[in-house]
C-alpha positions as CSV (number, residue, x, y, z in Angstrom):
1,M,-194.3,-158.4,81.0
2,I,-194.2,-157.5,77.3
3,E,-198.0,-157.0,77.3
4,D,-197.7,-154.3,80.0
5,R,-195.1,-152.4,77.9
6,M,-197.0,-152.7,74.6
7,K,-200.0,-150.7,75.9
8,Y,-197.7,-147.7,75.8
9,Q,-196.9,-148.1,72.2
10,K,-197.4,-145.0,70.0
11,K,-201.1,-144.1,69.8
12,S,-201.5,-140.3,69.3
13,S,-199.8,-136.9,69.4
14,T,-201.0,-136.5,73.0
15,D,-199.1,-139.5,74.4
16,M,-197.4,-138.7,77.7
17,I,-195.8,-142.1,78.0
18,R,-194.3,-144.0,75.1
19,W,-192.7,-147.5,74.8
20,E,-190.9,-148.7,71.8
21,L,-188.5,-151.5,70.7
22,R,-186.1,-150.8,67.9
23,S,-183.7,-153.2,66.4
24,S,-182.1,-152.3,63.0
25,A,-178.8,-151.4,61.5
26,A,-179.4,-147.8,62.5
27,E,-180.7,-148.1,66.0
28,N,-180.9,-150.8,68.7
29,R,-182.6,-150.1,72.0
30,E,-185.8,-150.6,74.0
31,Y,-187.1,-147.4,75.7
32,L,-189.8,-146.0,77.9
33,K,-190.3,-142.3,77.5
34,M,-192.3,-140.2,80.0
35,V,-193.2,-136.5,80.3
36,T,-191.9,-135.6,83.8
37,H,-192.5,-131.8,83.9
38,P,-194.5,-129.6,84.3
39,N,-196.7,-132.6,85.1
40,Y,-195.2,-136.0,86.1
41,H,-196.5,-139.1,84.2
42,S,-195.6,-142.7,85.0
43,P,-197.0,-146.2,84.3
44,S,-200.0,-146.7,86.5
45,N,-199.1,-150.3,87.7
46,Q,-195.6,-149.5,88.9
47,T,-196.2,-147.7,92.3
48,T,-192.7,-148.2,93.9
49,F,-191.0,-147.3,90.6
50,S,-193.2,-144.3,90.1
51,E,-192.5,-142.9,93.6
52,T,-188.8,-143.4,93.3
53,M,-188.5,-141.8,89.9
54,E,-190.8,-138.9,90.9
55,D,-188.4,-138.1,93.7
56,Y,-185.5,-138.3,91.3
57,Y,-187.1,-135.9,88.8
58,R,-188.2,-133.5,91.6
59,R,-184.6,-133.3,92.8
60,M,-183.3,-132.8,89.2
61,R,-185.5,-129.7,89.0
62,E,-183.2,-128.2,91.6
63,V,-180.3,-129.0,89.3
64,V,-182.1,-127.3,86.4
65,H,-182.6,-124.1,88.3
66,G,-179.1,-124.2,89.7
67,L,-177.5,-124.7,86.3
68,G,-179.7,-121.9,84.9
69,K,-178.2,-119.5,87.4
70,A,-174.6,-120.8,87.0
71,I,-174.6,-120.7,83.2
72,S,-176.3,-117.3,83.2
73,K,-173.3,-116.0,85.2
74,T,-170.8,-117.6,82.8
75,L,-172.5,-115.7,80.0
76,G,-172.1,-112.5,81.9
77,M,-175.8,-112.1,82.6
78,E,-177.9,-111.9,85.8
79,E,-178.6,-115.2,87.5
80,S,-182.3,-115.2,86.3
81,F,-181.4,-114.7,82.7
82,I,-181.9,-118.3,81.5
83,E,-184.7,-118.9,84.0
84,K,-186.7,-116.0,82.4
85,A,-185.7,-116.7,78.7
86,F,-186.8,-120.4,78.9
87,K,-189.6,-120.0,81.5
88,L,-188.0,-122.9,83.4
89,E,-190.7,-123.0,86.0
90,S,-193.0,-124.6,83.5
91,G,-190.2,-126.2,81.4
92,F,-191.1,-129.3,79.3
93,D,-189.1,-132.3,80.4
94,V,-189.1,-135.7,78.8
95,S,-187.2,-138.7,80.3
96,A,-186.1,-141.8,78.3
97,M,-185.2,-145.0,80.1
98,N,-183.1,-147.0,77.7
99,L,-182.0,-150.6,77.5
100,Y,-179.1,-151.2,75.0
101,P,-179.3,-153.4,73.1
102,P,-182.9,-154.5,73.3
103,N,-183.2,-157.8,75.0
104,F,-179.4,-158.0,74.6
105,K,-179.8,-158.6,70.9
106,S,-178.9,-156.1,68.2
107,K,-178.8,-155.9,64.5
108,G,-175.8,-153.6,64.3
109,S,-173.2,-151.6,66.2
110,I,-175.3,-148.5,66.9
111,G,-177.6,-148.0,69.9
112,V,-178.7,-144.5,68.9
113,P,-177.2,-142.8,65.8
114,D,-175.4,-139.4,65.9
115,H,-177.6,-136.5,67.0
116,T,-178.0,-133.5,69.2
117,D,-180.8,-132.9,71.7
118,P,-183.3,-130.1,71.9
119,G,-183.8,-128.1,75.1
120,F,-181.6,-126.5,77.8
121,F,-179.6,-129.6,78.7
122,V,-179.7,-133.3,79.0
123,S,-179.0,-135.1,82.3
124,L,-177.8,-138.7,82.0
125,I,-177.2,-141.6,84.5
126,Q,-176.1,-145.1,83.4
127,D,-175.0,-148.4,84.9
128,I,-171.6,-148.9,83.2
129,N,-168.7,-146.9,81.9
130,G,-169.0,-147.1,78.2
131,G,-171.3,-146.8,75.2
132,L,-171.6,-143.0,74.9
133,Q,-169.4,-141.1,72.4
134,I,-169.1,-137.4,71.5
135,L,-168.0,-136.0,68.1
136,S,-165.0,-133.7,68.5
137,H,-164.5,-130.5,66.5
138,Q,-161.9,-132.5,64.5
139,G,-164.6,-135.0,63.4
140,K,-163.4,-137.9,65.7
141,W,-165.5,-139.9,68.0
142,I,-164.4,-139.7,71.6
143,D,-165.4,-142.3,74.3
144,V,-167.0,-140.5,77.3
145,N,-165.4,-141.8,80.4
146,Y,-168.1,-141.9,83.0
147,M,-168.0,-142.7,86.7
148,P,-171.2,-144.6,87.4
149,S,-171.5,-144.2,91.2
150,N,-173.7,-141.2,91.9
151,A,-172.5,-139.3,88.8
152,I,-174.8,-137.3,86.6
153,L,-173.5,-136.4,83.1
154,I,-174.7,-133.1,81.7
155,N,-174.8,-132.4,78.0
156,T,-175.9,-129.0,76.6
157,G,-178.9,-128.8,74.3
158,D,-179.9,-127.0,71.1
159,H,-181.8,-124.2,72.8
160,L,-178.8,-123.1,74.9
161,E,-176.9,-122.9,71.6
162,I,-179.7,-120.9,70.0
163,L,-180.2,-118.6,72.9
164,S,-176.4,-117.8,73.1
165,N,-176.1,-117.5,69.3
166,G,-173.6,-120.4,69.3
167,K,-171.5,-119.4,72.3
168,Y,-172.6,-122.7,73.9
169,K,-172.7,-125.7,71.6
170,S,-175.1,-128.6,71.4
171,H,-172.7,-131.5,71.0
172,V,-173.2,-134.3,68.5
173,H,-173.2,-137.6,70.3
174,R,-174.2,-141.3,69.8
175,V,-174.5,-144.6,71.6
176,V,-172.7,-147.7,70.4
177,V,-173.5,-151.3,71.4
178,D,-170.7,-152.8,69.3
179,N,-172.7,-155.8,68.1
180,N,-173.9,-156.7,71.6
181,N,-170.6,-156.3,73.3
182,V,-171.8,-153.2,75.2
183,K,-174.9,-153.8,77.4
184,R,-176.1,-150.6,79.0
185,V,-179.0,-149.2,80.9
186,S,-179.5,-145.4,81.0
187,V,-181.9,-142.7,82.0
188,A,-181.6,-139.6,79.8
189,T,-183.8,-136.6,80.7
190,L,-184.2,-133.7,78.3
191,H,-184.8,-130.5,80.3
192,G,-186.5,-128.0,78.0
193,P,-188.0,-124.5,78.0
194,S,-191.7,-124.1,78.5
195,L,-193.6,-125.1,75.3
196,D,-194.7,-121.5,74.8
197,A,-191.3,-120.0,75.4
198,F,-190.1,-118.2,72.2
199,V,-186.4,-118.9,72.0
200,K,-184.1,-116.9,69.7
201,P,-180.6,-115.5,69.8
202,M,-180.6,-112.8,72.5
203,P,-179.5,-109.2,71.6
204,E,-176.7,-109.5,74.2
205,F,-175.0,-112.0,71.8
206,L,-175.4,-110.1,68.6
207,D,-173.5,-107.3,67.0
208,D,-172.5,-106.1,63.5
209,A,-169.9,-108.8,63.2
210,L,-172.1,-111.5,64.7
211,P,-175.6,-111.5,63.3
212,P,-178.2,-114.1,64.4
213,N,-177.2,-117.6,63.4
214,Y,-180.7,-119.1,64.1
215,D,-184.4,-118.3,63.6
216,G,-186.6,-118.0,66.7
217,A,-189.5,-120.2,67.5
218,T,-191.6,-121.4,70.4
219,Y,-190.2,-124.7,71.9
220,K,-193.5,-126.4,70.9
221,H,-193.1,-125.3,67.2
222,Y,-189.4,-126.4,67.2
223,L,-190.3,-129.9,68.5
224,E,-193.1,-130.3,65.9
225,A,-191.3,-128.7,63.0
226,N,-190.7,-132.0,61.1
227,G,-194.0,-133.6,62.0
228,Q,-192.7,-135.1,65.2
229,H,-194.7,-135.6,68.3
230,L,-193.7,-133.6,71.4
231,I,-192.7,-136.7,73.4
232,D,-190.2,-137.6,70.6
233,V,-188.2,-134.5,71.4
234,Q,-186.2,-134.6,68.2
235,S,-183.6,-132.1,67.2
236,N,-184.5,-129.7,64.4
237,I,-181.6,-127.2,64.8
238,Q,-180.4,-127.5,61.2
239,Q,-183.9,-126.4,60.1
240,F,-183.6,-123.2,62.2
241,R,-180.0,-122.4,61.4
242,H,-179.2,-119.5,59.0
243,N,-177.3,-120.5,55.9
């Protein structure tokens, strides 16, 4: 019921659940956002849904720690490097459940405009193959071929780029609905550092020829840098990049 959703409309900066419907030339989607870690939040009147999703997010935390170890090793560091730098045990995770286009009616071809995401990485599941595009280094949009059965797509985030001083990139991506021709449901979860983790380029990735490319900040300050609320989890990487 639309009334049930509307009670989760934007109220304050302390929202842990947020529902919104957007239909414009720039963005076309309906979404429900929830903070899922370090504390799990879910609509109170959806017991079965809540239990199922809580189990999914609990299992995804295993992926978070596993990827932390694997990527630390690819950077030539000890397995606990990212775990310690991001304080992943208390990492701030926000999940967005998206319907594209909202109510299958859009006012343009874009579901979500081009952007990067803050945090360590984003995990994505969706019901169809299509809709997601990534911007190549040559400036061309590439369709992401996605196998929907049991597949989880991983996209690296701003703070892995900052931590590694650009060794890992936070890729620009977007969602297209192609004037209602692409109908898509997705769950995108942003797995971030702890809100009090101060993230900056680590000394291991700096030398005389490669100075810091980014300013350091706590994850909380980064998320709030442009007046955004924490649950909005908007990228501000350009603001923290050195000219």
